[in-house]
C-alpha positions, 0 to 999 in steps of 0.5 A: 228021929233026928231033927233037921233044919227045915225051911218054912215052905218045905214045912208046908210041903211036908205038912201037906204030904203028911196029910195025904194030899192027892193033887197039888197045883199052883203058879210060881210066885215068890215067896211061895215057889218052893212048896211045889218044888219040894213036893215034886221031889217026893211024887214017886214015893207018895203018888201025889200029882203035881203041876205048875198050872198056866195061872192061879185060876187054872190051878184052883179049877184043876184042884176043884175037880179033884176035891169034888171027887173027895181027894185032898188038894193043895193050891199054891200062889202068892198074894197077888196070884189070889186075885187071879184065882179069886173067880173060882175061889169065891164060887168054891166058898159057896159051893163047897168041897168034898175032899179037903182043899187048902189054898196057900197064899203067901203074903209079901210084907215090904213088899220085897218082890211084889206089886202090892202089900195086900193082906190075905186075911182081908181076902179071907173075910171077903171070901168067907173062907177060914184062915190060918196064920202061922208064926213059924215053920213048925206051926205052918207044918202043923196048921196045914194038916189041921186045915185039911181036917177043918176043910173036910169037917165044914166042906169048905176051902181053907186059906193058909197065909204064911208071910215071907219071913215064915216061908223062908225061915228055918226051924229045927224039926223032925222030918216026918215019915212019908207014905203013899197019899190018900186013895183018890176019891170018886166023883158022885154026880149031884147037880143040886150040890155041885151046880152053882144055882142062885137058890143054892148059893142063897141057902149056902150063904145062910149056912156059911154065915152061921158057921163063920159068925157062931160055930167057928169063933167058939171053936177057934177060941179053944184052939191051941193057935189062939192063946194068951201067953206070958213072955219068956223069963229073961235070960240069966244075967239080967236083973228084972224090975217088976212094977205095976203094968196098969192093965197093959197087954199086947196082941199079935199074930203071924211072924209079928208074934215072934218079933214081939216075944223076942223084943219082950225077952230082950227088954226083960219084960215078963209080966205083960200078957200077949193075945196070940191070934193064929186064926184071924178069920173067923176071929176067936171072939169069945177068947178075945172078949175075955182078954179085952175085959181083963185089960185097960190098954192093948197094943196090937202088932201085925202085918200088914193091915189092922185085921186083929186091931179092927176085930178087937175094936169091933168086939169091944164095941159090941161087948161094951168093954172100956178098953183102949186099943192101939196099933196101926189106926192111931199111928202107934205101929207103922201102917206099911212095910215089915215089922221087926224086933227092933221096930217093936222094941222101940215102940215098947220103949216109947210106951214105957216112957209114957206116964202111967205105963210103968211096966217091968224092965231089965237092966242088961250087962254087957249086951250092946244091942239091948243097952238103952244108952248105946241104942240112943247114942250110936248111929248105925252105918247106912247100908249102900243102896243097890238097886236090882239090875238085869244080869250081865248077858240077859237077853232082855237088855238086847231086846229093849235096846233094839226097840229103843234104837228102832223107835228113836224120835217117834211117839211111843209108849212101852207097856211092861209086865211082871218079870225080870224085864220089869227092870227095863224101867231102870236107867239107862234103858228106861224102856218101861213106861207102865207096869200094872199086873200080869198080862196087862201090858198087852191090853193096856197098849190097846187102851193107849192106841184107842186113845191116841191112834198116832202113838206107836204102842209096844208091850213087853211080856215074858214067855211064861207070863204070855201063857199065864195071862197074855193070850186073852189080851192078844185075842182082844187086840186082834178082835178090836182092831188095835194097832200095836206091837207085842214083844215076847221076851222068850228066855225059855223059863220062868226066870224071876221066880226060880226057873220053873218050867211052863208050857213052852219048855216041853217039861212038866213038874211030873218030870215028863217030856211033852210037846212044846207049845208054840207061841208063834203058832198061838199068835198065828192062830189068833190072827197076829201078823207079821210074827218075827222071831229074832235073836236080841243079841243080833242087834242089826237084825233085831232093829230091822225086825222092830222097824218092820213090825211097828209099821205093819197094820194091826197087831204085830209081834216080835219074839225075842228068843234067847235063853236066860243066861242063868240056864243057858248052858243047860239048854245047850248054849256054849259060853263064848269068851268074855269080852275085853277092852282094847285100851289103845282103841277105847276113847273113854266115851262110855257109850257102852255103859251109858246106853246098856247099863250092863253090870260087867262094865265099869269105869277103869282107873286107867286113862288114855293120852287125853286123860279120859278114863277108859272102860273095863270089863269084869271077866267074872261077870261077862258072858260074851253076849257081844252087845257092848261090842256092837254098841262101841263106836270105835270097835274097842271091845272084842 
């Protein structure tokens, strides 16, 4: 079978399909989103049911029902989504499952596109769930299949924790033959097993403790995912000098292991052993203890928290092993952000320069990246800083600007949320005062109101996020008599994570056309009034809507409805002509640039009679939204 280049998330999807997964549910979140999207391409061939759930909690609970019946289930999310799912996940840890259940929680070191750098390996220990930590797409493909087997063997959910660089990396591998999914299970009633009574939880806790502290550490110590490896032999052409290593060794897991092995190869180091950890919880204690006894100093490389490091320190203490363990806790390794081959190479070179740490080194010929003198004397060219911005033609820009204009001079607070519209915090809009987590905008605004009743409290939330975690906040606002205006930025998609469907789009991941769930009717049913729908590009009407809603008693709402510019033409929007600047009218005031910040607008090299530089519009970026023409004080844009 011919090999193909497969993305990490695709490899995870293929591994789940190869394992015969019956049901897949999740909520979109970078870097995990492609898993469900890839699985959905094969649903007709495999018979797998797949859905985008309204949030991660719902996804876990949908999967639990199928797993209780004996079917194999997969739940996908990013690391902060695991917080939302934690209520059912913690309970599932105690109740257990029948059919294999794997929870993919994709971590985001950096963070690149997340609120936090939280580490799912810590959640595994907290929730008492076994955890696999792949280093490559191929490992992820194989690990998820083993995770399903382990889940059924011990009747427990199992976590798979890929990180961004594994999710989005590519590796050459054979594309597996995919057949029908497993025959769905059948639920057998047993209230003693499936109802979470306190006594049952107590007894299950004892069983889980035995499994995680004794059985699995021994089993994982024999696993191929936890091994002691020697670095690869350096490439031909490198002269290697080998000297005494004085007991130095390394430990690593996940993508950090790949970085470490590449760094060792580049540096030409071939005689220092590496402890590779693929199952960070339960930790492979017997293997780790033997490794500790064989070395005087171990340096640990991992993302994000010092999970491997702390486990090694604890094992060394219990076993009374005299071994120095270095890593994040003593500052040898950076405590935050991603690692890289370059970072690890520098750390290793610093270790080599310490007295008493003589190890094997290589002298390279003609390899600039590994020539130490060049590395020390050359200064890399700094990359330009390019902060993220709302797209040209983004309807959120019009919504923010309308609120800003309507509320000039008033005491306000603008509570933001997670999505493209978080970028409303950037200048020149400056319309996001807070951003905590999904759905928090609506409830935080209530806190501001109850604390300062004279403040106009606004919240901004997207249509997908409203369904995910905004509805309960609206109920709370009406019930507890808050005075606030909820701005729902309805662009008819889940834009930030790749334009996935949601309950308001009328499409499911099974490809079925369904009735769109009306946000307006939900708000009306809860008791919100008034509810005003307006096109954010029609600025006069939008400003008037904001003024009316803000002065209404109680909880009001404005639905700013216009499609995301990236999908607008797919939903029937016809692109108007790009805007142009009449150089005979432009006075160079730059109000359009200074107040909107649209990336299609820029300062021209042309000047007017008074010597002021004019504004120009990049027609390749302009979508013809006309917002700038409405802002221009001299009507120079048309």
